[in-house]
N, C-alpha and C positions, 0 to 999 in steps of 0.2 A: 528219474533223472534229477541231477543236481541243478540248482539254480545257476551255479557257476559254469555249467556247461553252456548256458546261454549268455551269461555275463562274463565274456572273455576279457582277460586282462589287457590285451593289446588295444582295446577300444576305450578303456577307462581314461577319464580326464580328472586328475587329482587336484588341479588348480585351474578351474574354469575362468577364462579371461573376460567373458562376456559381462556387460553391464546392463543389458536390456533383454527383454524376453526374446525379441527377434534374433538378437546376436547369439543368445544361448541356443536357440533352435538351430541356427546355422552351424554353430560350433559342434553340436552333437551330431548333426547330419553329416558334417565333414568327416568326423571320426568313423562313422558307418561306411561312408564312401571310400575312404582310404583303405579300410580293411576288406573291401570287396563284399561286404554283407548286403549291399543294395545295388541294383543295376540301373536305377533311374532316380537320381536325387531330386529332379524337378517334380516328378509325379509323387515321390514320397513326401516331399515338403508340402505339396498341395493337399495330400491326405491328412498330414499333421495339422495343417491350418483348418481343414474342414472339420476335424474333431474339436479343435479349439473354439470354432465358431459355435458349436453346440453348447459347450460349457467349458470353463477353464479347467485344465488339468493340473493347475496349481492347487492341490487339495488342502493346503494349509499345514500347519505344524512344521513349516520349513521344507516341505516336500513338493516336488513337481514331477508328474509322470506323463509327459507328452507321448502319445502312442498312435500307431496306425496299422491297419491290416490291409495289405495291397500287393499286387503283383510286382511292385518295384523292389520287393524284398527277396533276396536269394536264400538266406538262412535266418531262422528265428534268432534274434539278438536283443540283448538289453545293454544299453550303454550307461554305465554308471559315471556320474560326474559330481564334483563337489566344488562349491564356491565359498570361500572363506568369508568374503565380505557380504555375500548374499545379493540378490537382485529382485526387482519387482516382476513377478511372473503372473500378475493379476490373480493372486491366490484368493481362495474363498474367505480366508480370515484377514486379508489385506496385509499380511506379514511377508517379509522377504523370504524367498526360497534359497536354501543352501544346498540341498541334496536333490540330484536329478536322476531320473531313470527314464531314458528314452527307449520305448519298446517298439521293435520292428518285427511284425509278424507277417509271414507270407499268406496269401489267400488260402492255400491248402494246408495250413499248419495242422499237424497231427494232434490227436487228443493228448498225447504225452507232453508235447510242448505247451499246449494250452493249460494243462493242469499245473505245469511248472510255473507258468506266468501267474496263475492264480495263487500258488503258494507264495510267490514273491510278494504279491499285493497284500496278502494277509500279514506277512512279517512287518510291513511298514506301518501297521497300526500301533506297534510297540514303540513308545517314545524313548524308552531306555535304549533300545536297539539303534534308533536313529542317532542318539547321542554317541554311542560307540562308533558308529560309522563316521561321524564327524571328527573323531579323534584319530582316525587312520591316516597314515602318511604314504603308503605304497599300495599298488594294485594287489600285491600278494596278501597284505593285511586285510584288505576288503574281501578277497576270496576266502581267506581262512575264517573270517567272521561269519560269512554267509554259510559256509559248510558246517561250522559248529552250531549255528542257530538252527539250520535245517535238520541236523542230526538230533538235536534236542527236541525239536518239534515232532520228529518221527518217533522218538522214544515215548513221549507223552501220548501220542496217538495210539501207539501199540498198547500202552497201559490202559487207556480208555477202552479200546476194543476188547481187551481181555476182561475188564470189569463188566463191560456190556454183555459179553458172552456168559460170564458167570451168573449175572442176574437173569438172563434168559433161561439158563439151565435150571435155576431155582424158581422158574415160573413167576418172576417178578415183572410186572408191567413196566415197559420203558416209556410209556406215554407221558409220564411226568417225572422222568429221571432228572436229577440235579446235576448230572455231568455235562460239562460244556463240550460240545462237538463242533468242530469247524468244517468238517468235510462230509458229514452224513446228515440224514434226515431226523436224527434224534432231537427231541425238544430240549432246549437249553433253559436253565433257570433254577428255580427252587422247588424241590419235590413237595414241599408243604404249602406252596403258594397256590391259590385258586386263580390268580391273575394270569391270563393267557392271551397272547396276541400272535398274529401271523404277519408275515412280511414277504414282499417280492422285491428283489433288487435286480436292476438291469441297466446297462449302458450301451450305446450304439455299437461299439466294437466288441464288448463283452470279454475283455482280457485284463482289466485292471479294476476299475471303479466298482464293477459288479461285486467282486469278491471282497474288496475293502469295506464296502457298505455292509455286506453280510457279516463280516467278522466284527465290525464296529457295533452293529446292533446286538449280536450275540454276547459280546464282551460286556456291553453296558447292561443288557438284561440280566446277566449273571450278577453284576454288582448290585442291581436294584432288586434282586430276588424275584424277578418276573419271568414266567415261562414264555418262550418264543420259539416259533418254527419259521425258518427263512428259506424261501425258494429262490434259486438263482437262475437268471436267464442270460447265460453267457454265450461264448462262441460255440460251445458244445450243445447248445439248446437248453431247455428248461431242465434243471436238476433239483432233486428233492421236492418234487411237485406237491403242493398242498392238497390234502384230501378234502372231500366235501364235509366229513365229520369235523376235521380241524377248523375249517372255515366257520362252520356252524357254532362251534364251541368258543371261538375267539371273541373277546370283548371288542376288538377293533382290528383293522387291517392297515398295514403300512405298505404303500407302493412307492418305493424310492427308485424311480426309473426315468431314463431319458429317451426311452423308445416305447412303442406300444407293447403292452402285455395283455393277456387274456383277462378281461375285466368282468364279463357277464356273471361269473361264478360268485362275485362279491355283492350281488344284488341284495339290497336291504340291510347291508352291514355299514357301520361307520368306517369310512375309508379316507385315509390321508394320502393324497397324491402329491408327491414332492420330487424334486430333482434327485438323482442318485447321490449327488454331493451332500445333500442334507442327511442322507443315511450315514455318511461318514462323520460329518462334523456336528450334526444336531441329533444324534441317536437318542440321547436321553429325553429331549423334548418330544420326539416322535413317539417313543415308547410310552411316555407318561400320558400324552394325549390319547393314544390308542387305548390304553387301559381304562382311562376315564370316559371313553366314548366321546371325547371332545373332537369330533370330526363330522363332516357332512355325510348324510346317508346316501349311499350310491344307488341309483336307479338305472336299470338298463332297458326296461321294456319300452316299446313304442318309439325306439330310436332316440330316446331321451336320456343319453348317458350322463347328463349333467343336471338331473332333476332337482337335486337339493343343493346345487352350487358347489360342486367338488373343488377342493383346494388344489391348485397345481403349482404353487410356489410363485415367486416374484417374476414378473416380466414387465419390461418397460412399455409405456403407452405406445411409443413409436414402433417398437417391435411387434406389438399386438396388431396395430393397424396395418403394418406391412404384411404380416402373416395372413390376415384376413383378405387384404387386397390381392395378394398373390394366389390365394385359393380361388378367387373369382377369375383372375386372369388365366391361370393354368387350365381351368375348365373352358374358358372362352376361346383359347388359342386354336383348338381343333376346328372350330367353326370359322375362325379367321383364315386359317391356312387352307382348309378344304374349300370353303366358299370362295375365298379370294382367288385361288388358283383357277377354279372353274370359271369364275367371272372374268379373269384375265384372258383365259383361252377364248371365251365368247367374244371378247373385244378383237382378238386376233382374227377369228372367223368373220366378224362383222366387217373388218377392213378388206377381207378377201371376197366376201359375198355381199350381204345386205342385212339390215336390221330385221327383216322379215324372214330370214333364213331359219328353217326349223331347228337346226343345231344351235344357232345363236340364241333363239328363244328358249330352248330347253336348258341350255347352260345358264342363262341369265335367270331363269325361273328357279333352278336348283340352288345356284350360288348367291343370287342377288337379294334384293329387298323383300321378296316374298319367300325366300328359301333360307339358306344358312345364315346370311347376314341379318335376317329379321330376328334371329335368336341371340345375336351378340350381346346386346345390353341386358335382356332378361336373364341370360345365363350368367353373365358377370354379376348382376345384382343378386341373383338367387344363391350363388355359391359364396359370395361375400357374407350374405345373411346366414347361410348354413354354417360357415366357419365360426360365426359368433354365437348363434343360438341353436346349433345342431339342426336335425332334420325338420322339426316343426317350423323353422324359419324359412325353409326353402321356398315354399309356395308363396307366402306374402312377398318375399323378396323378388321372385320372378315376376309376379303380377305388377309390383311397383316398377320394375324395369321395363315391362311392356307398356305401362302407362307413360313412362318417360319417352319411349319411342313414338307413341301415338300422339303425344302432345308437343313434340319438338324440344322437350327438355334434354333429350339425347344422352350422351355419355355421362355428363355431370349429374343429371337427374337420376340416372341409373345408379351411379355410385352412391348418391345420397339415399336412395330408396333401399339399397342393399344394406348399408350400415343401420339405417332406421329399423328395418325389419328384424335384424339380428337382435338389437337391443330392446325392441318392443317385446319379443318373445321372452327374453330374460326377465323383463319387467312383469310379464304375465305369470311367469313361474313363481315369482315372489308374491304376486297378488293372490294367486290361487293356492298358495302353499298351505293355508289354514283350512281348506275345504276338507270334508270328511274323506277318509281313506277309501270308502266304498266307491267314490266316483273318480279315483285316480286314473282308471282306464279310459275315462272320457276326455281327459285333458288333451292328449296328443291327437285324438281323432275328431274332437268336437270343439272344445274351448279354445285351444291355440289357433286352429285354422280360422274359425269364425271371427274371433276378436282380433287376431293378428291381421287378417286381411282387411277388416273394417278400419282399424286404426291406421295401418300403412296406406291403404287406399285413400282415406280421407285426407291425411296429411299430404300425400303426393298430389292429390287433385287440387287442394286449396292453397298449398304452400310451395312445394317443390316444383311442380310443373310450370306454374306461372313465372316463378323466379328464374329457374334454370332455362326455361324456354326463351325468356328475354335475354338472359346472359349468353346463351348459346347463339342466338341470332346475331347479337352484337359481336361476338367473337368471330363468327364466320365472316361477317361483313368486314370486320377490321382486318382479318387475314387476307381477304380478297382484295382489299384496297391498299395493301402494303406496297410501298414503292420498292424499286429494285434494291436500294441500299438496305432498307429495313428487312426485306426478305432474305438477303444474303446474311445479315446478322443472325436472324432466326435460324437459318440453315446451318450456320457455324455452330450455334448453340446446340441444336438438335443432334447434329453429327458428332460433336464432341461428347455429349452426354452418353452416346452409345458406347463409348470406350472408358468412361470413368470407372464403372464397376462390372462391365461385361456380363450383363444378365441380372445385375442387382437392381436396387431401387431406381437409380438414375437412368439406367438403360431402359427399364420397364416404363418409367415415367415418360421418356421421350417417345417410346414406341406407342404407348397407349394414348398419348396426346395426338399423334399422327393418325391412329386408328379412329379416335374420337372425331376429329375433323373429317376424316375420310367418310365415316358412316353418317355423321350428323348433317353434313352439308350436302350430301349426295354428290360430292365432288369426286367423281371417279377419275379425274385427271391425276390425282395423287401427287401433288407438288411436294407435300411434306413427307409423304412416304418415300419419295426419291431421296430426300436428305437423310432420313433415318436409315434407309436400306444401304445407301452408300457408306454412311458412317459406321454401320454395323459390319459391313464386309471388310473394312480396312484392317482391323487388328489381326485376324488370322492370316490374311494375305501378307501383311507386313512381317509377321513372324516367319512365314514361309520364305519370303524373299531374303530376310536377314540370315536365316539358317542356311540358305543356298549360296549366297554370295559372300558371307563372312563366316566361313566354316570354322576358322580357328577360334572364333569367339564362343563356340558352343561345343558341348560334349557330343560324342557319337550318338547317344540316346536322344539328345535334344534335336540333333539334325534329322534323325528318323521321325521323331514326333513332328518336326517342322514340315515335313512333306505332306502329312495328312491335313495340314492347315490350308493347303491349296484348295482341296475339295471343300473343307468347311467354309472357307472364305467365299468361294464361288457360290455356295449354297446359302449364304447369309446366316451362318451359325457362329455368332461372335464368341461363344463360350470356348471355342477351340484354343483361344489365346490364354485362358485362365491359368493353366499350369505354369506358363512362362511368366505371367504377371505375378503369381504367388511367389516364384523363386527370386524375382528381381523387380519388385513393384515400382520403384522410382523410375528406372530407365524404361521399362516396358510400357507402363501406363502413360508416362509423359509423352513418349514418342507416338504412341497410338492415339492419344487424345488430339495431338496436333494434326496428324494425318487425317483423322476422322472429321475434325472440324473443317479442314480444307475441302475435303470431299463433299461434305454437306453444304458448305457455302457455294461451291462451284455448281452444284445442281440448281441452286436458286439463281445464281448469276446467269446461267444459260437457260433458265426457265424450263427445266426438265420436269416432266411428269411421268410417274410410274403407276399405272392403274391396277396395282396388285399389292396386297399387304405382305407378301412373303415370296420367296423363290430365288432371290439373288440373280445371278447371271441367266438363270433359266427363264426369267420373265423379262429380261432386259429388252428383248425384241419388241415388247409391248409399249415401251417408252416412246414418247413423241420424238425424242432425239436419242435413239438407242446408242449410237456411237459416242455421243457426248457423255452419256451416263457412264459408259464403260471407261471413258477417258477420265472422268472425275474420280472414279474408284481407283483407277491405275495411278493417277497423280498422288492421291492421298496415301495409297499403299507404298509407293516408292519413297515418298517423304518420310513416312514412319519407319520403313525398312532401313533407309539410309541413316536416320538419326540413331536408331537402335544399334545398327551394326557398327557405326563409328564410336558411339558412346559406351557400348558394353565392354566390359573387361574380359580378358581371357578367363576360362573356367577356374584356373588356379588362383586368380587374383580377385574373384568376386567375393565381396564381404557381406 
């Protein structure tokens, strides 16, 4: 298949008007939508930004390749666009982007389409070709250039295959051939060189960066006279899979990947773990380090995948803390939801029967302080620790969390214990690094558990538990003594935070604060849970109302998606509003924050308590003022829905 079968001329933009990254994405998506190549621009845009959140697709060298694979795509398409002035696309080299390729791939894209997209990605490594693209003036010239380049590549490939067949016929080993291969498992480099490295490239969607990194590494290895074999982990799965013999012979391993790949096979080898973008732009650095063995030794046994401190590229401190915290919260949530709902049902039975009722006692035992809720803080702390220090940190983290529960240090003490345990284990790895190799097997089963538990337990007992116990007691007392005015302000804040990022750090901060007070104080009245739950229910309900009563402001697909938000809103699943927020963040987020804040504030003004941490409308009957709780949610949703409906532009006018 020709690349131009996917890069149709009617979608090309020869003079991109955008001046920002967001505007460029909108302009490219609009071209796809006009041509009927996508069926849901809102969902497609959400998936584009989801990929951008993982790493910028501004790959440098003046090129940007935003891409997504989703059901929102009708036909595989590549939109070519050119900006003469260039714009900031948050490129890896911090230079403006001039040439854009927006790749739209359907979920069920066939192998032929995926191979064609891979071929496109490989062409973009050629800087001379990019210069030729910049000099084109019409879509026809762009198509002709790609057809000529692809034909040239096919001729070279045929010649290489012929040479390869001739060598095989003459019984000449291909294991160290000096021929450069871009689409086969043949080793690339210099036939006379003894330097040999292996690499794996992978990106989340597997349709662009995977193959660009592969080609960049091969091209650079050819220039450096170094033999290399590259395995790709793209949309078609792993291709050119490395053999055990090749891994054993390699001086080093390069893993340029933004998703998980099979790592156990590299045990004992120097391994560089970097983002896939480094494979494209830092190929020489990676190859040189791999050849020199300048990389951490990878260890996989004992659950200790980071034994020698594997390098994973740059990540901000804030992002790392958030990732570790979310690992703890995601593992804690099943205990919150399961235990909380059973506990809420027990309160319902208690109102109908008595505290001594066997069903009430059973449900409270399973869900309450001696059941699921007893594990909230230990699980949170344990999995925060595991995210930082891997499996050896799980046990000391959980014990530190349990000590926080028993000492009234509560949620804050558990957080501190989790982070402490993770970094204690990292410290122990460095401390024990110089021990004889003969006792490596004892580290994960003896040294880390004993010393990790001792250190975390001692610091928790003498430092964290007294400090956070006192702080927690003060916090609970302060919240309990808030006047109505202050309570309403806090309700406004918590409710509004639920809509700021709809499942992100602000949302989770408000929710975990309410959970912390709920569990630490024994306050099953759930005043702050009422504010958080009401605030979280508003965004999807507001979207649903706006798409119902302001139909002309939304596309047909958006109206269909809006209907599902009734169910999501009633169920307290805030994330249902994310696609709409991604497509029109200013209007959607602003309107939702206002309505959520009002709903949260009203719950405190009316002294509403919800004794359940999840469930939405399905646990509303448990509130002390059930009708007022529903009224608060309804008022907030109507406010947000009206603001959004009146403010939003018609689909053809949205910029």
